[in-house]
N, C-alpha and C positions, 0 to 999 in steps of 0.2 A: 268428746263429750259422755265420755264416762266418768270422766275428771269432774267435769261439770256436771252432772248429778248428784255425786258424793259429794262436792260441797256443796252443793242444795243440802242435799240431807243432812249434811254435819251440823250447818249452821240454824237449819231449824230445828234439831235435835238440842240444840243449845239454847234456841229461845226460849220452846215448849219446857224445859226441864225446869226454869225460872219463870211457871206460870203464877207464882204468889204475887198478892199483891204489890209492888214495889212502895219505896217508903217516898212519900209526897215531901216535895224540899221546899224552904220556907219560903213564903214569899215575903213581897212580892215577883210575879210572874212576867215576864218577857214572855214573846212570839214562841219562840223558839222550845223552853220548857213545858209552856202547856202543851206543846203537840208531843213532842219526846211524852210527856204525865198520861196523856189522851191514850196512845200509842201503844204503853206497858199497858195502860189497865182497860181495855176496851175488850170486850166480852165477845164481839163478832170475829175482831181480827186474834182471839184465841181459839175462838171454833173453827175458825178458816184454819189456822195452825195444826191443829189436831185433827183434823180430815186427813191435812196434809200426811202426818205419820198413817191412818190408814192407806192413803195411797200407796206407799212405801212399804206395806207390809204386804200389797196387793204384786208389786212388782214382786218383790221376794219370791213369794209363793210361784209368780209366771217362771221363777227361772230357775225353783226347788225344779219344774217339771220335767227340764233337759237330765237332769240327772236320777242314777239308777237309784231304786227306793228299796229299802231293807227291810224286812220282820223276823225277828226270831219270835217263839213261843217254849213252853212247855207245859208238859200236865200230868196229873197223878191219877191214876182210877184203880178201883177196884172190882172185878168181877165176880160172882153168886151163880152156880147152876151151872146148865151145861151151855159150854161157848167155845169158841175158838182160840186156843193158846199160839197169840202172835209166834213164836219164837217155832214149835213143833208142827203149828199148824195142824192141829188131832182136837178132834172137839171132846171136850175135858169136863167133867163135875165138879168142880174144885172153887175155891177160890183164889183170883188170880191177882197179883196186885200187879201194876204197869205202869213205867216212868216214860214220855216222848218227848225227843229234841224234835223240833224244827226250824227251818231257817228258808225264804225264799226273796227273791230278788225281780224285778221287772224294770227294764229298758224302755223307753219308747224311742223305735227306729225312724218311722214315719209316722206322723198326724195329720198332714196335709196341712203343713204350714201355722197350723192352728199355736203352737206352743211359741214358734219364730214370733207370731202375727200378737199375740199375746204379750210377752215381753214387752214390743214397740210399741205396745197402746197402754199399757200402764207409763212406760217411759214419759211415752205423751202426755197422758192425765195428771204425770207428778209436774210437768213442766205446767199445763194448763194449772195446776192449784199454783205453782210458783206465783203466776200474772194473775190469778186469782188473788191472792196477798198483798201484792202490790199494789193493786184496785183497791180492795179494804182500804193501805193504808192512806194512798191519797186520796180516797171519799172522808175517811177520818181527819185529813189534815188541813184538807178547804172547810170541812166545816168547822173545825174549831179556828181556823182564820177567821171564816164569817163571825160569829161569835166573838172572838177577841176584840174585832173594828167592830162590833156593837157594844159593847164594853165601854170602849174608847168614845165613839159615839155617845152617847149614854154619859159619860163623866164630861163631857164637851157643854151638853144639853144642860146641865146641874149649874154648871160657872154664869152660862147665858141667864140663868132663870134667875139664880140670886142677882147677879149683875143686872137685871132689873129691876128685881125686888129692892135693892140698896138704893139705884135711882127712884125710886117712887118712895122710898121711906124717907130720903134726906128731900125731895121734893114737899112730901107730907107736913112735914119739920117746918119749912119755910111757909106753905102756906099756913100752916097753924097761926104762927105769928102774925101774919099780915091778915086775918081774921078775927083773930083776935085785938090788932091793930084796926081794925074798920077797913083795911083798904082792899079788901075783895070780900064777894058772898060768902057766906056758910055753904051755898051748893057748892063753889068749890074746893072746898075741904071735904063733904060728903063723897062728892064724886071722887077726891083722890084717896079718901079711906075705904071704899068700894075696890077700887083698882090697885089699891095696897094688898087689900085682900084676897084678888082674886090671883094679883102673886105671889102669894105666898101658898095658896094650892097650887099654882104650876111649879114652884119650886120644891113642894111637896110628890106631883104628880115626876117630878121628873128626876127623883131618889126615888121614888118604888122604881118607875123603869131602869133606871142605873142597879138599884139591887138585881133585879127579875134576870138583867142582862148580865151577871155576876153570878147567878142561880146557872141559870144557862149555861156557863161554859164552865162553871165549876163539874159541875152533872156530865155534859160531856167528857170531862177530865176523870168523870168518877173518883173523883175524890171527896169529903165532906166540906159540905158548905159552913162559913164561919162569916161573922160580922165584918172579918180583918183581913177576908180575902180582895188580893187588891192583882192590879196588875203595872208590866212596866210600858210610860207613855213611850210611844215607838216615834225615831228622830225621823220624821218621811217630810221628805220637801217634795212637796209640789210645784210642778215644771211642767214648760210645754212639749216634754219628750218623751211624757210618761205614755203614752198612747203607741203600740205596738205601731209599727207602721207598713207592717202584711197585711196584707188581703184576705178577709176569712178562708179564700184557695188556697192559699200557701201555708195558712195556717192548719187549716183539716192534712195538707200535705205532708206536714209536719208529724201532725198529731198521733195520723192514725198510722204514723209506723213506730211511736212510742208508747203507745199510751196502752197499759198493760192489760184492758178489758179486751182490746180490737185482739192482741197476741193471744189471749186465753179463750176468745171465741174462735179464733184460727186454728189453734190447737184441738180444742173439743172438735172441730170439720176432720181434724186429722184423725183423730180417736175415732170416729164414728166410720171413716172409711178403714180401720183395720179392724172394726167388729164386721164389717160387711165380709171383708176378709176371712175371718174366724169364721164367721157363717158358712163360706163357700169353703172352705176345709170340712167342714165336717160332712161333705157329700164326697169328701176321697174315701180313699181305703187304708187304715192305718194296723202296722207293722209293727212288731214290739216284742220283744227278746225277753223270756221270765225262767228262770232257773229255781231248785227248790233242791232241799238236801234234810233226809230224815230218818232217823234212830230212833230205838226203844230200847226197854231195859225191863225183863220178866221175873218178879220175885219167885215165881213157881215153875219149876220144869223138869216135867216127868220124864222116866224112863231112858234116862240119861243123867249125867253128873249137871246140875247149873252151873252153867259159863259163870264171871265176876262179874261183877258192875263193865269195867274195862273192855273185858272178851266180848261180853252180848253189842258196846257201843258202838265198836269197830267194828262184827260181825253182822249186826243188824244195819250197819249204814248204806244210804240208797238216796243216790242222785238223779240230778236229772234236769233237763235242756230243751225249751221248746220256743219255736218260734209261733208267732200269734199274728194271722193275717184277719181282720175284721171288715168286711164289704157291707154296706150300706146299701141294702136294697131298698127297703119301704120300711119307714121308722115313723110309723102311724105321722107324716106329715109334719113331724118336730123340725128338721131340719129345713123345707122349706118356711115354715113360720115364720122358724128363727131369720131365716136369709131376710123374707118380707119386712121382719120386725126392723131389723139393722137399715136395712135400705131408706125406711121410713127416717128413724133416728137419723139416717146421714141426710136427708133433706131436711130435718128439720134443724140441726145442726147448722147447715148452709144458711137457712132462712136467718137464724138464730144470729149469724156471722153479719149477714147481709144488715139485720138491724140495728146491731151494736153500734156498723159503720155508719148509719143514717141518721140514728141515735146521736152518735159524734159529732155528725156536720151541723145537724139541727141544735146541738148545744152551743158549738160553735158558734154558726150565724147569730142564734141569739145575745151572747154572750160581747161579742162583737158590738153588734145595735146597742145593744146596752150603754157598754162602755161609752161607744160612741156620744149617744141621750146625753149620757152623766157627765162627758166631757164639756157637752155642749153646755148643760144643765151647770157647769160648775162653774164655765167663766160666765156666765148671764149670772149667778145669784152673785160672784167675787163685784161685779160692776152692780148692782144692782145695791149693796151692803152697804159699798163705798157711797155711793148715793145718798142710803136713807141715814147713815150718820152723820151727814154732813146737814142733811135738813132737819137730824133730830137734834144736833146741836143747836144751829139755829130757833128751831122751836123752845130748847131749853131757856137760854137767851131771853126769848121772846115773852115767855111764859115768867121768868123770875123779873119782868121789866113790867109785868104785867099789861102786853102785846097780847096776847092770846088767854083764850081762858083753861080750863083744865081738861074740859071736854077733846079741844084742840092739841094739846099737850098729850095726852093718851090714846090719841089716834097715832101722832107721829113715834111716840113710844114702842105703840104695837106693832105697828108696820116694821121698826126696825128689829125687835124683836121675832115677827115671823121670818124678815128675812135673814137674821140668823141662822137661826134653826134650818131654812131650806138650803141654805146655803152648808151648814153641816152636814146635812142629810145628801147633798150634791157630793160634797168633797168626800166622803168614807164610801159611799155607792161607786163612785169612782176608781177610788185605790180599787176596791174588790174587784169591781169586774176587769180591772186591767189585770191587775194580780192573776185574775185566772185562766187569762190570755194568755200569760206569761205560760202559765201551769201548763197550755194546752203545747203551748212552743219547747217543754223542758229543762224551763229555764227555773231555777231554785227560786221560791217562794221566801221574802221576807221583806218587813214594812220599813227597812233601815237605808 
């Protein structure tokens, strides 16, 4: 366990030493690059890592309480008037200069197990911090994946809008020729011109949504946004085995053992238990060992020859050692109030851990039902698009032959466009929801 924490400290030290902004690679960006850049630049993650350094310092301080303390010092002073000569121990009325040297040491022998519990608590807090770092990374990763999928989705929306505009523009050209030839009424041309203008607006809106999606992703990566920011199209295959076969209960059983936020909450409970033990330790007597050494030199010694500096240093040398026993009898309710706070904090941490597990279960249930619903919506949307594609093909042929008017053609085209948009939405919602379930199962998240 000691090697584990030393390794963690070294890793975190390496991470925080490179706290400066990383160099942004050239696009287009694939999903893994987006995640990596976001993790390197995220300020919340950097703050979490810096908090680990504070916890490491607390652990160092707690361990240091086990070792003897050592303090040395010296002083120089001058006296005037009637005072006691520290060497002759006689009252004199002269100027006396003296130099003092001292050293003292104290070592705790028994402190009600507070030192050992403080060390254990600092280790537990460091462990919780490691899990908090992982939880922060997971949150950043999921957010980037969602934003990345949103960019891909909106890019597909642009393609659909442009295809619809292309189709309308082509039909507008044919209709104009027929109207000029007197084969169709002018109203058909006006209807298509209106539809063409609406399709142009839809292309503009789709491109704007696409740009906003890219902006959101770039901001999550915390890099400057430029117009040439692009992502790599993932090679993702939709198949029938995409949905996780596990039930929500099974997914929760797996997730509760691997999710870092749960492990962090459990570590916080153990830390609170140790805090309670530390508070209880204050009710026990404490025992310590102290030692000190003292000597001095005086520049005025009357009535005898003045010894040299080394002679005075040696002859004036004094040592002392003592056992220090402290028994708390009444501490103005400080110990009792500290214990009450520690017990309340322990109960709070237990409630927090329970809340974390309940939230995890609810998130998994929501994600599972959302994925199941998205799967059904995707399957229905595929069937709908296939049917409307055929309907539109027939409508386009009939319109070219003059068998239907422009209004019927526009209805068929709008139905197909809406169905394609719904299919895209269902597809990428399905992909993200399934990937969230993979995340809870501990599987690596990718879109390939």
